[in-house]
PASEBA-1860 file (N, C-alpha, C; in nm, 3 decimals):
! residues 262
1> XXXXXXXX> 6.205/9.438/10.692/6.279/9.485/10.576/6.196/9.586/10.498 ~ 6.258/9.691/10.453/6.190/9.789/10.369/6.214/9.755/10.223 ~ 6.107/9.746/10.146/6.116/9.712/10.005/6.056/9.826/9.923 ~ 6.131/9.875/9.826/6.083/9.979/9.736/6.079/9.922/9.595 ~ 5.962/9.933/9.532/5.943/9.878/9.397/5.909/9.991/9.301 ~ 5.982/9.998/9.190/5.955/10.098/9.087/5.966/10.031/8.950 ~ 5.921/10.103/8.847/5.932/10.053/8.711/5.837/9.939/8.682 ~ 5.849/9.885/8.562/5.768/9.771/8.520/5.841/9.696/8.410
9> XXXXXXXX> 5.800/9.572/8.390/5.863/9.490/8.288/5.954/9.385/8.349 ~ 6.023/9.314/8.262/6.109/9.208/8.310/6.235/9.195/8.227 ~ 6.331/9.118/8.278/6.326/9.051/8.408/6.339/9.150/8.523 ~ 6.270/9.125/8.633/6.284/9.214/8.748/6.427/9.209/8.803 ~ 6.468/9.320/8.860/6.598/9.329/8.927/6.576/9.356/9.075 ~ 6.641/9.279/9.160/6.631/9.295/9.304/6.770/9.330/9.356 ~ 6.785/9.447/9.418/6.915/9.495/9.465/6.924/9.481/9.617 ~ 7.038/9.427/9.662/7.062/9.405/9.805/7.194/9.472/9.843
17> XXXXXXXX> 7.190/9.559/9.942/7.309/9.634/9.983/7.399/9.553/10.075 ~ 7.511/9.613/10.114/7.608/9.546/10.198/7.599/9.583/10.344 ~ 7.695/9.537/10.421/7.704/9.563/10.565/7.713/9.713/10.592 ~ 7.628/9.761/10.682/7.629/9.902/10.723/7.611/9.996/10.605 ~ 7.537/9.950/10.506/7.510/10.029/10.385/7.359/10.053/10.375 ~ 7.313/10.105/10.262/7.170/10.127/10.245/7.135/10.136/10.097 ~ 7.008/10.160/10.069/6.958/10.158/9.932/7.021/10.265/9.843 ~ 7.068/10.374/9.902/7.124/10.482/9.819/7.247/10.437/9.742
25> XXXXXXXX> 7.313/10.331/9.786/7.431/10.283/9.714/7.397/10.238/9.572 ~ 7.271/10.201/9.550/7.228/10.152/9.419/7.156/10.260/9.337 ~ 7.161/10.385/9.379/7.077/10.487/9.317/7.103/10.500/9.167 ~ 7.228/10.497/9.125/7.258/10.511/8.982/7.195/10.398/8.901 ~ 7.200/10.276/8.954/7.141/10.163/8.883/6.988/10.172/8.885 ~ 6.931/10.212/8.997/6.786/10.227/9.005/6.738/10.330/8.903 ~ 6.805/10.443/8.896/6.764/10.549/8.803/6.765/10.500/8.659 ~ 6.860/10.417/8.624/6.870/10.370/8.485/6.772/10.256/8.458
33> XXXXXXXX> 6.765/10.158/8.547/6.685/10.039/8.518/6.536/10.061/8.537 ~ 6.494/10.153/8.624/6.351/10.168/8.646/6.278/10.224/8.524 ~ 6.352/10.280/8.430/6.292/10.323/8.304/6.274/10.207/8.207 ~ 6.326/10.090/8.243/6.330/9.979/8.149/6.269/9.850/8.203 ~ 6.263/9.834/8.334/6.214/9.708/8.391/6.169/9.731/8.535 ~ 6.120/9.626/8.598/6.082/9.632/8.739/6.207/9.630/8.827 ~ 6.213/9.723/8.919/6.328/9.734/9.009/6.278/9.725/9.154 ~ 6.341/9.639/9.231/6.310/9.623/9.372/6.439/9.647/9.451
41> XXXXXXXX> 6.432/9.738/9.548/6.548/9.766/9.632/6.514/9.726/9.775 ~ 6.600/9.643/9.834/6.579/9.595/9.970/6.668/9.670/10.067 ~ 6.610/9.719/10.176/6.689/9.773/10.287/6.669/9.680/10.406 ~ 6.777/9.625/10.454/6.773/9.515/10.549/6.752/9.563/10.692 ~ 6.690/9.481/10.777/6.667/9.519/10.917/6.796/9.562/10.987 ~ 6.783/9.668/11.067/6.898/9.722/11.138/6.977/9.823/11.060 ~ 6.946/9.840/10.932/7.017/9.934/10.846/6.929/10.055/10.816 ~ 6.994/10.169/10.795/6.923/10.294/10.770/6.824/10.313/10.884
49> XXXXXXXX> 6.697/10.339/10.852/6.597/10.356/10.958/6.505/10.236/10.969 ~ 6.547/10.122/10.912/6.463/10.003/10.914/6.470/9.938/11.052 ~ 6.356/9.918/11.116/6.359/9.858/11.251/6.404/9.713/11.247 ~ 6.452/9.668/11.360/6.493/9.529/11.372/6.569/9.509/11.501 ~ 6.581/9.385/11.541/6.658/9.348/11.658/6.789/9.286/11.612 ~ 6.891/9.285/11.698/7.016/9.219/11.659/6.996/9.077/11.608 ~ 6.901/9.005/11.666/6.876/8.867/11.623/6.830/8.859/11.478 ~ 6.777/8.970/11.424/6.734/8.973/11.284/6.851/8.988/11.189
57> XXXXXXXX> 6.969/9.020/11.242/7.084/9.057/11.159/7.175/8.937/11.136 ~ 7.128/8.844/11.054/7.208/8.729/11.015/7.191/8.707/10.865 ~ 7.285/8.637/10.805/7.273/8.606/10.663/7.146/8.525/10.639 ~ 7.119/8.430/10.727/7.001/8.345/10.709/6.872/8.426/10.716 ~ 6.861/8.515/10.814/6.739/8.596/10.828/6.724/8.692/10.712 ~ 6.833/8.754/10.670/6.826/8.847/10.557/6.789/8.773/10.428 ~ 6.850/8.658/10.406/6.816/8.581/10.286/6.671/8.541/10.284 ~ 6.618/8.500/10.400/6.477/8.463/10.408/6.387/8.582/10.380
65> XXXXXXXX> 6.425/8.700/10.429/6.344/8.820/10.407/6.340/8.857/10.259 ~ 6.454/8.849/10.192/6.458/8.882/10.049/6.379/8.779/9.969 ~ 6.397/8.651/9.999/6.324/8.546/9.928/6.173/8.563/9.947 ~ 6.133/8.592/10.069/5.991/8.610/10.099/5.934/8.730/10.023 ~ 6.010/8.838/10.016/5.962/8.958/9.947/5.941/8.931/9.798 ~ 6.034/8.861/9.736/6.022/8.832/9.593/5.899/8.746/9.567 ~ 5.877/8.646/9.651/5.761/8.558/9.633/5.631/8.634/9.657 ~ 5.626/8.714/9.762/5.503/8.785/9.796/5.465/8.889/9.693
73> XXXXXXXX> 5.562/8.943/9.619/5.531/9.040/9.514/5.486/8.973/9.385 ~ 5.486/8.840/9.384/5.442/8.764/9.266/5.517/8.807/9.140 ~ 5.645/8.828/9.154/5.727/8.868/9.041/5.764/8.746/8.955 ~ 5.788/8.768/8.826/5.854/8.662/8.748/5.992/8.637/8.808 ~ 6.056/8.526/8.772/6.190/8.501/8.825/6.280/8.623/8.806 ~ 6.345/8.663/8.914/6.419/8.789/8.917/6.569/8.767/8.912 ~ 6.640/8.870/8.872/6.785/8.873/8.883/6.818/8.944/9.014 ~ 6.883/8.874/9.103/6.916/8.929/9.235/7.060/8.977/9.233
81> XXXXXXXX> 7.078/9.104/9.266/7.209/9.169/9.261/7.251/9.204/9.403 ~ 7.361/9.148/9.449/7.409/9.176/9.583/7.546/9.240/9.582 ~ 7.569/9.329/9.677/7.700/9.393/9.693/7.761/9.350/9.826 ~ 7.884/9.300/9.823/7.959/9.269/9.944/7.880/9.170/10.030 ~ 7.840/9.206/10.150/7.757/9.118/10.231/7.633/9.075/10.155 ~ 7.580/9.163/10.071/7.461/9.132/9.993/7.480/9.016/9.897 ~ 7.606/8.983/9.863/7.631/8.864/9.782/7.588/8.739/9.858 ~ 7.619/8.735/9.986/7.579/8.622/10.069/7.427/8.616/10.081
89> XXXXXXXX> 7.365/8.732/10.099/7.219/8.737/10.113/7.153/8.690/9.984 ~ 7.206/8.732/9.869/7.152/8.689/9.741/7.162/8.537/9.725 ~ 7.277/8.482/9.759/7.294/8.336/9.750/7.199/8.263/9.845 ~ 7.183/8.315/9.965/7.093/8.252/10.062/6.948/8.261/10.016 ~ 6.908/8.374/9.959/6.772/8.387/9.907/6.748/8.286/9.795 ~ 6.846/8.269/9.709/6.833/8.170/9.602/6.819/8.029/9.657 ~ 6.897/7.996/9.759/6.887/7.863/9.819/6.746/7.835/9.870 ~ 6.680/7.938/9.923/6.548/7.920/9.981/6.437/7.919/9.877
97> XXXXXXXX> 6.453/7.997/9.771/6.349/8.008/9.667/6.415/8.006/9.529 ~ 6.474/7.894/9.489/6.545/7.891/9.360/6.455/7.919/9.241 ~ 6.327/7.882/9.251/6.237/7.907/9.140/6.201/8.052/9.120 ~ 6.229/8.137/9.220/6.198/8.279/9.210/6.313/8.361/9.154 ~ 6.424/8.294/9.124/6.545/8.364/9.080/6.585/8.317/8.941 ~ 6.616/8.413/8.853/6.659/8.382/8.716/6.809/8.396/8.698 ~ 6.873/8.473/8.784/7.016/8.495/8.773/7.069/8.567/8.895 ~ 7.199/8.560/8.914/7.264/8.623/9.029/7.380/8.710/8.981
105> XXXXXXXX> 7.389/8.831/9.036/7.502/8.920/9.011/7.566/8.950/9.146 ~ 7.691/8.914/9.162/7.763/8.933/9.289/7.870/9.039/9.268 ~ 7.852/9.153/9.333/7.941/9.268/9.315/8.041/9.274/9.431 ~ 8.167/9.249/9.400/8.279/9.256/9.493/8.255/9.176/9.621 ~ 8.223/9.049/9.600/8.207/8.959/9.712/8.340/8.919/9.773 ~ 8.333/8.847/9.884/8.455/8.801/9.950/8.418/8.690/10.048 ~ 8.521/8.631/10.104/8.505/8.530/10.209/8.596/8.569/10.324 ~ 8.540/8.583/10.443/8.621/8.633/10.555/8.661/8.524/10.653
113> XXXXXXXX> 8.613/8.400/10.633/8.647/8.293/10.727/8.635/8.158/10.659 ~ 8.716/8.063/10.705/8.711/7.925/10.659/8.721/7.833/10.780 ~ 8.705/7.702/10.756/8.722/7.606/10.864/8.596/7.581/10.943 ~ 8.611/7.556/11.070/8.498/7.525/11.159/8.415/7.652/11.181 ~ 8.285/7.650/11.149/8.203/7.771/11.165/8.199/7.822/11.309 ~ 8.191/7.731/11.406/8.186/7.774/11.546/8.315/7.844/11.587 ~ 8.427/7.792/11.540/8.555/7.855/11.570/8.564/7.992/11.504 ~ 8.516/8.000/11.379/8.517/8.128/11.307/8.431/8.232/11.377
121> XXXXXXXX> 8.315/8.189/11.426/8.227/8.282/11.497/8.290/8.330/11.627 ~ 8.351/8.238/11.701/8.415/8.277/11.827/8.530/8.373/11.803 ~ 8.608/8.346/11.699/8.722/8.434/11.669/8.674/8.574/11.634 ~ 8.567/8.583/11.555/8.513/8.714/11.520/8.457/8.783/11.644 ~ 8.384/8.711/11.727/8.330/8.771/11.849/8.441/8.825/11.938 ~ 8.548/8.748/11.951/8.661/8.793/12.033/8.724/8.920/11.976 ~ 8.736/8.925/11.844/8.798/9.042/11.780/8.714/9.168/11.800 ~ 8.583/9.152/11.812/8.493/9.267/11.819/8.457/9.307/11.962
129> XXXXXXXX> 8.515/9.240/12.060/8.484/9.271/12.200/8.533/9.410/12.237 ~ 8.452/9.482/12.314/8.492/9.614/12.363/8.525/9.710/12.251 ~ 8.642/9.775/12.261/8.682/9.872/12.160/8.719/9.806/12.027 ~ 8.727/9.674/12.025/8.763/9.604/11.903/8.665/9.629/11.790 ~ 8.537/9.645/11.823/8.438/9.669/11.718/8.467/9.799/11.644 ~ 8.490/9.905/11.717/8.518/10.033/11.654/8.644/10.029/11.570 ~ 8.748/9.965/11.620/8.873/9.954/11.544/8.851/9.874/11.416 ~ 8.777/9.765/11.428/8.750/9.681/11.311/8.676/9.759/11.204
137> XXXXXXXX> 8.568/9.825/11.241/8.487/9.895/11.142/8.564/10.010/11.077 ~ 8.645/10.080/11.152/8.725/10.189/11.096/8.823/10.135/10.992 ~ 8.898/10.034/11.029/8.997/9.977/10.937/8.930/9.912/10.817 ~ 8.822/9.841/10.842/8.751/9.768/10.737/8.700/9.863/10.630 ~ 8.637/9.973/10.671/8.578/10.065/10.574/8.681/10.157/10.511 ~ 8.782/10.197/10.584/8.884/10.284/10.525/8.958/10.215/10.411 ~ 8.970/10.083/10.417/9.042/10.011/10.312/8.959/9.990/10.186 ~ 8.834/10.035/10.187/8.745/10.011/10.074/8.762/10.112/9.961
145> XXXXXXXX> 8.847/10.211/9.980/8.863/10.317/9.881/9.007/10.325/9.834 ~ 9.025/10.381/9.714/9.157/10.393/9.653/9.195/10.540/9.647 ~ 9.318/10.567/9.606/9.369/10.704/9.605/9.286/10.796/9.517 ~ 9.228/10.741/9.410/9.150/10.823/9.318/9.006/10.842/9.362 ~ 8.966/10.782/9.474/8.828/10.795/9.521/8.798/10.938/9.562 ~ 8.672/10.976/9.545/8.625/11.106/9.591/8.633/11.107/9.744 ~ 8.712/11.197/9.803/8.726/11.195/9.949/8.597/11.223/10.023 ~ 8.508/11.303/9.964/8.380/11.330/10.028/8.297/11.202/10.037
153> XXXXXXXX> 8.292/11.128/9.925/8.221/11.000/9.923/8.284/10.902/10.022 ~ 8.416/10.891/10.017/8.485/10.797/10.105/8.458/10.829/10.252 ~ 8.468/10.955/10.289/8.445/10.993/10.428/8.302/10.964/10.471 ~ 8.207/10.989/10.379/8.066/10.964/10.413/8.041/10.817/10.440 ~ 8.096/10.730/10.355/8.072/10.587/10.371/8.148/10.531/10.490 ~ 8.270/10.580/10.512/8.344/10.536/10.630/8.271/10.577/10.757 ~ 8.222/10.700/10.761/8.148/10.746/10.879/8.020/10.665/10.899 ~ 7.952/10.633/10.789/7.831/10.552/10.799/7.863/10.414/10.856
161> XXXXXXXX> 7.971/10.355/10.807/8.012/10.224/10.858/8.050/10.227/11.004 ~ 8.126/10.329/11.043/8.169/10.340/11.183/8.051/10.368/11.276 ~ 7.945/10.427/11.220/7.828/10.459/11.300/7.727/10.346/11.311 ~ 7.753/10.234/11.244/7.659/10.122/11.250/7.657/10.068/11.394 ~ 7.539/10.058/11.455/7.531/10.023/11.597/7.600/9.890/11.629 ~ 7.680/9.892/11.734/7.759/9.775/11.770/7.676/9.649/11.796 ~ 7.559/9.657/11.862/7.483/9.534/11.884/7.443/9.465/11.754 ~ 7.410/9.546/11.652/7.376/9.489/11.521/7.502/9.440/11.451
169> XXXXXXXX> 7.605/9.524/11.452/7.727/9.491/11.379/7.797/9.367/11.431 ~ 7.804/9.353/11.563/7.869/9.235/11.619/7.795/9.107/11.579 ~ 7.663/9.111/11.590/7.584/8.993/11.552/7.601/8.960/11.405 ~ 7.598/9.063/11.322/7.605/9.041/11.178/7.743/8.992/11.135 ~ 7.848/9.052/11.187/7.982/9.008/11.150/8.010/8.866/11.197 ~ 7.960/8.830/11.315/7.971/8.692/11.361/7.898/8.598/11.265 ~ 7.780/8.640/11.218/7.705/8.559/11.123/7.780/8.545/10.991 ~ 7.839/8.654/10.944/7.915/8.648/10.818/8.028/8.547/10.829
177> XXXXXXXX> 8.101/8.552/10.940/8.213/8.460/10.958/8.166/8.315/10.960 ~ 8.061/8.288/11.036/8.010/8.152/11.044/7.955/8.102/10.912 ~ 7.884/8.190/10.841/7.825/8.151/10.712/7.934/8.127/10.609 ~ 8.034/8.213/10.607/8.144/8.195/10.512/8.217/8.064/10.537 ~ 8.239/8.033/10.664/8.311/7.910/10.697/8.230/7.785/10.666 ~ 8.100/7.790/10.696/8.022/7.668/10.688/7.926/7.654/10.574 ~ 7.888/7.767/10.509/7.779/7.761/10.413/7.812/7.809/10.273 ~ 7.914/7.893/10.257/7.931/7.956/10.126/7.958/7.854/10.016
185> XXXXXXXX> 8.036/7.752/10.043/8.064/7.654/9.938/7.939/7.576/9.901 ~ 7.859/7.540/10.001/7.733/7.470/9.972/7.638/7.561/9.895 ~ 7.636/7.688/9.931/7.549/7.782/9.860/7.590/7.794/9.713 ~ 7.719/7.806/9.689/7.766/7.815/9.550/7.739/7.685/9.475 ~ 7.758/7.571/9.541/7.732/7.442/9.476/7.587/7.428/9.432 ~ 7.496/7.499/9.500/7.353/7.486/9.468/7.313/7.566/9.345 ~ 7.399/7.655/9.297/7.361/7.746/9.189/7.352/7.671/9.057 ~ 7.235/7.678/8.995/7.210/7.611/8.868/7.164/7.709/8.761
193> XXXXXXXX> 7.202/7.833/8.774/7.157/7.936/8.681/7.272/8.031/8.651 ~ 7.253/8.126/8.559/7.362/8.219/8.526/7.404/8.302/8.647 ~ 7.534/8.321/8.660/7.590/8.401/8.769/7.703/8.487/8.713 ~ 7.699/8.614/8.747/7.803/8.709/8.709/7.870/8.760/8.836 ~ 8.001/8.741/8.846/8.079/8.796/8.957/8.159/8.915/8.906 ~ 8.129/9.033/8.959/8.202/9.155/8.924/8.296/9.184/9.039 ~ 8.425/9.187/9.012/8.522/9.195/9.121/8.617/9.313/9.103 ~ 8.639/9.384/9.212/8.731/9.498/9.212/8.844/9.481/9.311
201> XXXXXXXX> 8.818/9.413/9.422/8.916/9.404/9.530/8.930/9.260/9.579 ~ 9.032/9.239/9.658/9.048/9.114/9.731/9.087/9.149/9.874 ~ 9.068/9.056/9.965/9.103/9.078/10.105/9.241/9.021/10.134 ~ 9.325/9.099/10.201/9.455/9.047/10.242/9.442/8.976/10.377 ~ 9.554/8.934/10.433/9.551/8.856/10.557/9.491/8.933/10.673 ~ 9.497/9.067/10.667/9.441/9.151/10.773/9.296/9.191/10.745 ~ 9.236/9.130/10.643/9.100/9.162/10.598/9.089/9.306/10.550 ~ 9.195/9.360/10.495/9.189/9.491/10.432/9.183/9.470/10.281
209> XXXXXXXX> 9.109/9.558/10.215/9.086/9.541/10.073/9.202/9.596/9.990 ~ 9.236/9.520/9.886/9.343/9.557/9.793/9.284/9.551/9.653 ~ 9.304/9.656/9.573/9.250/9.659/9.438/9.315/9.552/9.351 ~ 9.235/9.492/9.267/9.286/9.397/9.169/9.339/9.472/9.047 ~ 9.435/9.412/8.981/9.488/9.467/8.857/9.434/9.387/8.739 ~ 9.450/9.441/8.621/9.402/9.375/8.501/9.464/9.236/8.488 ~ 9.379/9.136/8.464/9.426/9.000/8.449/9.447/8.925/8.579 ~ 9.431/8.993/8.692/9.451/8.931/8.822/9.323/8.864/8.869
217> XXXXXXXX> 9.337/8.750/8.933/9.223/8.683/8.995/9.227/8.708/9.145 ~ 9.140/8.641/9.217/9.136/8.653/9.363/9.083/8.522/9.420 ~ 9.101/8.505/9.549/9.051/8.384/9.614/8.900/8.370/9.596 ~ 8.827/8.483/9.601/8.682/8.478/9.584/8.644/8.438/9.442 ~ 8.708/8.498/9.342/8.679/8.461/9.204/8.708/8.313/9.182 ~ 8.823/8.267/9.230/8.859/8.126/9.213/8.756/8.036/9.279 ~ 8.707/8.075/9.396/8.606/7.995/9.466/8.477/7.988/9.386 ~ 8.432/8.102/9.338/8.307/8.105/9.260/8.319/8.018/9.136
225> XXXXXXXX> 8.426/8.034/9.060/8.441/7.960/8.935/8.459/7.810/8.960 ~ 8.519/7.774/9.073/8.536/7.632/9.105/8.403/7.565/9.138 ~ 8.312/7.639/9.199/8.186/7.580/9.244/8.069/7.608/9.150 ~ 8.082/7.708/9.065/7.975/7.743/8.970/8.037/7.747/8.831 ~ 8.048/7.634/8.763/8.120/7.629/8.635/8.065/7.722/8.528 ~ 7.936/7.750/8.534/7.875/7.836/8.433/7.890/7.985/8.464 ~ 7.954/8.017/8.575/7.968/8.158/8.615/8.066/8.232/8.525 ~ 8.046/8.363/8.518/8.137/8.453/8.448/8.192/8.553/8.549
233> XXXXXXXX> 8.321/8.580/8.540/8.384/8.678/8.630/8.443/8.792/8.548 ~ 8.420/8.914/8.595/8.474/9.035/8.532/8.548/9.114/8.638 ~ 8.671/9.153/8.608/8.751/9.234/8.701/8.755/9.379/8.652 ~ 8.725/9.472/8.743/8.742/9.615/8.716/8.870/9.658/8.786 ~ 8.980/9.672/8.712/9.110/9.697/8.776/9.120/9.836/8.838 ~ 9.195/9.842/8.948/9.224/9.970/9.012/9.108/10.036/9.082 ~ 9.001/9.961/9.105/8.880/10.019/9.164/8.872/9.986/9.312 ~ 8.784/10.058/9.382/8.757/10.031/9.522/8.639/9.939/9.538
241> XXXXXXXX> 8.584/9.937/9.659/8.482/9.839/9.695/8.340/9.884/9.662 ~ 8.321/10.006/9.617/8.187/10.056/9.584/8.178/10.093/9.436 ~ 8.198/9.997/9.346/8.197/10.029/9.203/8.061/10.073/9.153 ~ 7.953/10.030/9.221/7.820/10.072/9.176/7.801/10.222/9.191 ~ 7.887/10.286/9.273/7.886/10.431/9.288/7.999/10.494/9.208 ~ 8.121/10.443/9.227/8.238/10.506/9.167/8.257/10.471/9.020 ~ 8.211/10.356/8.977/8.213/10.316/8.835/8.071/10.281/8.793 ~ 7.979/10.370/8.820/7.837/10.340/8.805/7.800/10.299/8.663
249> XXXXXXXX> 7.852/10.369/8.563/7.816/10.336/8.425/7.864/10.197/8.387 ~ 7.985/10.160/8.429/8.037/10.027/8.397/7.955/9.918/8.464 ~ 7.921/9.938/8.590/7.842/9.837/8.661/7.704/9.824/8.599 ~ 7.642/9.937/8.570/7.509/9.933/8.508/7.513/9.860/8.375 ~ 7.614/9.888/8.293/7.626/9.823/8.163/7.648/9.672/8.178 ~ 7.729/9.631/8.274/7.753/9.488/8.295/7.625/9.417/8.338 ~ 7.548/9.480/8.426/7.422/9.419/8.469/7.324/9.414/8.352 ~ 7.318/9.521/8.274/7.227/9.525/8.159/7.261/9.416/8.058
257> XXXXXX> 7.389/9.398/8.029/7.431/9.293/7.936/7.395/9.155/7.991 ~ 7.411/9.137/8.121/7.376/9.010/8.184/7.227/8.982/8.170 ~ 7.146/9.086/8.193/7.000/9.071/8.178/6.964/9.033/8.035 ~ 7.027/9.098/7.939/6.996/9.072/7.798/7.031/8.930/7.758 ~ 7.131/8.872/7.824/7.177/8.738/7.787/7.091/8.627/7.846 ~ 7.007/8.663/7.943/6.923/8.561/8.008/6.791/8.542/7.932
END
């Protein structure tokens, strides 16, 4: 894992990107927070130019890498901020090193599978066989943007997602399905600290993203609030799946307010 540390002060902020994403997704937040506190940005194995094998691309391995990095840097308890897949990684890192974490911010998280983890993993593997992987990634990423999105940004992120190597992507998506089915509720049950869920979209039956409207909840928000009673949920209506880029000022302000409250 590649770790970039800038700034100084506390509480430290640790940013974790999503599936087939990279550190640049957090650039607006890094630029603002590094003038005020310690900022750590994690780029996960198999992403960007970070080396790794497909076996390294699991929620468990990523969570362990983030937890290990926070401990090895001897940081005060940090606020871990995850986007999409990074929400799972943040929760897993907390499970492994709860004393190293002061708070969790989950940006547009979701759950893609329920029931028996082995069945969920097999179903995902079957869906991604052969040309299925390319079809899945195209549909999955194209649904992450709304009509008002910058088409240049949308095309860049869709192309990046579609270009994510299949050996890594298949392993990781299988891991996401299994972890969501078997571990996400236990992970949420373990949370004993402040948690902020920032939500813009929900997944429909075809796993395509649909923007939330003002006052609307989602299955993910309901799950978080049911298992983490002290959590707070904020909905950004009419937004796509990359609010840290498209609504950068709002996301930065929400994270800053969360930090101030801890």
